[in-house]
C-alpha positions as a Markdown table, in Angstrom:
| # | Residue | x | y | z |
|---|---|---|---|---|
| 1 | Met | -38.4 | 2.0 | 17.3 |
| 2 | His | -39.2 | 4.4 | 14.5 |
| 3 | Thr | -39.8 | 8.1 | 15.3 |
| 4 | Asn | -41.3 | 10.8 | 13.1 |
| 5 | Asp | -39.3 | 13.8 | 12.1 |
| 6 | Asp | -40.7 | 15.8 | 15.0 |
| 7 | Gly | -39.3 | 13.2 | 17.5 |
| 8 | Asn | -42.6 | 11.6 | 18.3 |
| 9 | Thr | -42.9 | 7.8 | 18.2 |
| 10 | Asp | -45.2 | 6.3 | 15.6 |
| 11 | Ser | -48.4 | 5.1 | 17.3 |
| 12 | Ala | -48.4 | 1.9 | 15.2 |
| 13 | Asp | -44.9 | 1.0 | 16.5 |
| 14 | Ile | -46.1 | 1.6 | 20.1 |
| 15 | Leu | -49.1 | -0.8 | 19.5 |
| 16 | Glu | -46.9 | -3.5 | 18.0 |
| 17 | Ser | -44.3 | -3.2 | 20.8 |
| 18 | Gly | -46.5 | -5.1 | 23.3 |
| 19 | Asn | -46.1 | -2.3 | 25.9 |
| 20 | Val | -49.7 | -1.2 | 25.6 |
| 21 | Glu | -52.5 | -2.5 | 27.8 |
| 22 | Phe | -55.7 | -2.4 | 25.9 |
| 23 | Gly | -58.9 | -1.4 | 27.8 |
| 24 | Arg | -57.0 | 0.8 | 30.2 |
| 25 | Tyr | -57.6 | 4.1 | 28.5 |
| 26 | Ala | -60.9 | 6.0 | 28.0 |
| 27 | Arg | -62.0 | 6.3 | 24.4 |
| 28 | Met | -64.1 | 9.2 | 23.2 |
| 29 | Glu | -67.2 | 8.0 | 21.4 |
| 30 | Ala | -69.7 | 10.0 | 19.4 |
| 31 | Asn | -71.8 | 10.4 | 22.6 |
| 32 | Gly | -68.9 | 11.0 | 25.0 |
| 33 | Phe | -67.0 | 8.5 | 27.3 |
| 34 | Gly | -67.4 | 6.5 | 30.4 |
| 35 | Ile | -64.9 | 5.2 | 33.0 |
| 36 | Val | -64.9 | 1.5 | 33.5 |
| 37 | Ile | -63.6 | -0.1 | 36.8 |
| 38 | Asp | -62.6 | -3.7 | 36.4 |
| 39 | Gly | -65.1 | -6.0 | 38.1 |
| 40 | Ala | -67.7 | -3.2 | 38.8 |
| 41 | Val | -71.3 | -4.4 | 38.4 |
| 42 | Glu | -72.8 | -1.0 | 39.1 |
| 43 | Tyr | -72.1 | 2.6 | 40.0 |
| 44 | Ser | -73.9 | 4.9 | 42.5 |
| 45 | Leu | -74.1 | 8.7 | 43.0 |
| 46 | Arg | -73.9 | 9.6 | 46.7 |
| 47 | Leu | -74.6 | 12.8 | 48.5 |
| 48 | Ile | -72.2 | 13.6 | 51.4 |
| 49 | Pro | -72.1 | 14.1 | 54.3 |
| 50 | Ser | -75.5 | 12.2 | 54.6 |
| 51 | Asn | -74.3 | 9.3 | 52.3 |
| 52 | Lys | -77.8 | 9.3 | 50.7 |
| 53 | Ile | -77.7 | 7.4 | 47.4 |
| 54 | Leu | -79.1 | 9.7 | 44.7 |
| 55 | Gly | -79.1 | 7.0 | 41.9 |
| 56 | Arg | -77.6 | 3.7 | 40.8 |
| 57 | Phe | -76.3 | 3.2 | 37.3 |
| 58 | Ala | -75.0 | 0.3 | 35.1 |
| 59 | Ser | -72.2 | 2.5 | 33.8 |
| 60 | Thr | -70.5 | 5.8 | 34.6 |
| 61 | His | -71.7 | 7.2 | 31.2 |
| 62 | Glu | -75.3 | 6.7 | 32.4 |
| 63 | Ala | -74.4 | 8.6 | 35.6 |
| 64 | Trp | -73.0 | 11.8 | 34.0 |
| 65 | Pro | -76.4 | 13.4 | 33.3 |
| 66 | Ala | -77.5 | 12.7 | 36.9 |
| 67 | Val | -74.3 | 14.4 | 38.2 |
| 68 | Leu | -75.0 | 17.5 | 36.1 |
| 69 | Ala | -78.7 | 17.5 | 37.1 |
| 70 | Glu | -77.8 | 17.6 | 40.8 |
| 71 | Ile | -75.4 | 20.4 | 40.3 |
| 72 | Glu | -78.1 | 22.4 | 38.3 |
| 73 | Arg | -80.5 | 21.7 | 41.2 |
| 74 | Gly | -78.1 | 23.6 | 43.4 |
| 75 | Ile | -76.2 | 20.7 | 45.1 |
| 76 | Pro | -72.6 | 21.8 | 45.4 |
| 77 | Ala | -70.2 | 19.6 | 43.4 |
| 78 | Lys | -68.1 | 19.1 | 46.6 |
| 79 | Cys | -71.0 | 17.1 | 48.0 |
| 80 | Leu | -71.2 | 14.5 | 45.2 |
| 81 | Val | -69.4 | 11.2 | 45.0 |
| 82 | Leu | -69.5 | 8.6 | 42.3 |
| 83 | Asp | -68.8 | 5.1 | 43.7 |
| 84 | Trp | -68.2 | 1.7 | 42.0 |
| 85 | His | -69.7 | -1.6 | 43.4 |
| 86 | Trp | -68.4 | -5.1 | 43.0 |
| 87 | Ala | -70.7 | -8.1 | 43.1 |
| 88 | Asn | -69.1 | -9.2 | 46.4 |
| 89 | Gly | -70.2 | -5.9 | 48.1 |
| 90 | Arg | -66.9 | -4.1 | 47.9 |
| 91 | Thr | -67.1 | -0.5 | 46.9 |
| 92 | Gly | -64.7 | 2.4 | 46.1 |
| 93 | Arg | -64.7 | 5.9 | 44.8 |
| 94 | Val | -64.5 | 6.7 | 41.1 |
| 95 | Ser | -64.5 | 10.5 | 41.5 |
| 96 | Ser | -65.9 | 13.3 | 43.6 |
| 97 | Gly | -66.3 | 17.1 | 43.9 |
| 98 | Arg | -65.3 | 19.4 | 41.1 |
| 99 | Asn | -63.3 | 16.7 | 39.4 |
| 100 | Leu | -66.5 | 14.6 | 39.1 |
| 101 | Ala | -68.3 | 17.6 | 37.7 |
| 102 | Phe | -65.5 | 18.2 | 35.2 |
| 103 | Thr | -65.4 | 14.6 | 34.2 |
| 104 | Ala | -69.2 | 14.4 | 33.8 |
| 105 | Arg | -69.3 | 17.4 | 31.5 |
| 106 | Ser | -66.3 | 16.1 | 29.5 |
| 107 | Gly | -67.8 | 12.6 | 29.4 |
| 108 | Leu | -70.9 | 14.0 | 27.7 |
| 109 | Gly | -68.8 | 16.1 | 25.3 |
| 110 | Leu | -69.8 | 19.4 | 26.9 |
| 111 | Pro | -67.2 | 22.2 | 27.4 |
| 112 | Ala | -65.9 | 22.1 | 31.0 |
| 113 | Asp | -63.3 | 24.9 | 30.9 |
| 114 | His | -65.4 | 27.2 | 33.2 |
| 115 | Leu | -65.1 | 24.6 | 36.0 |
| 116 | Arg | -61.3 | 24.8 | 36.0 |
| 117 | Ala | -61.4 | 28.6 | 36.2 |
| 118 | Ala | -63.4 | 28.4 | 39.4 |
| 119 | Ser | -60.5 | 26.7 | 41.2 |
């Protein structure tokens, strides 16, 4: 495999090697990014410990503004969970807490450095 003078591998060689799984990495678009869980038909934002559903979304990218709106309303990030839902009723967690808040801000292309400083 060819490497550049700085020791890094050419990305074209990596793509041609067959060792890359397409669709497994988030891509930044002009309006941010979303996380896609294979088989998920919807996503929901949940408030814990009550487990109240605050909203349902077709994609995580649609959920990011709702996450930030809840935080701006005064709901602590540690009380928010974003879940995925399969058609057969199975669910799982996409993200929660400060990590969810950081991902939502980043997903919308907003600076999120201040969230890390609060750790």
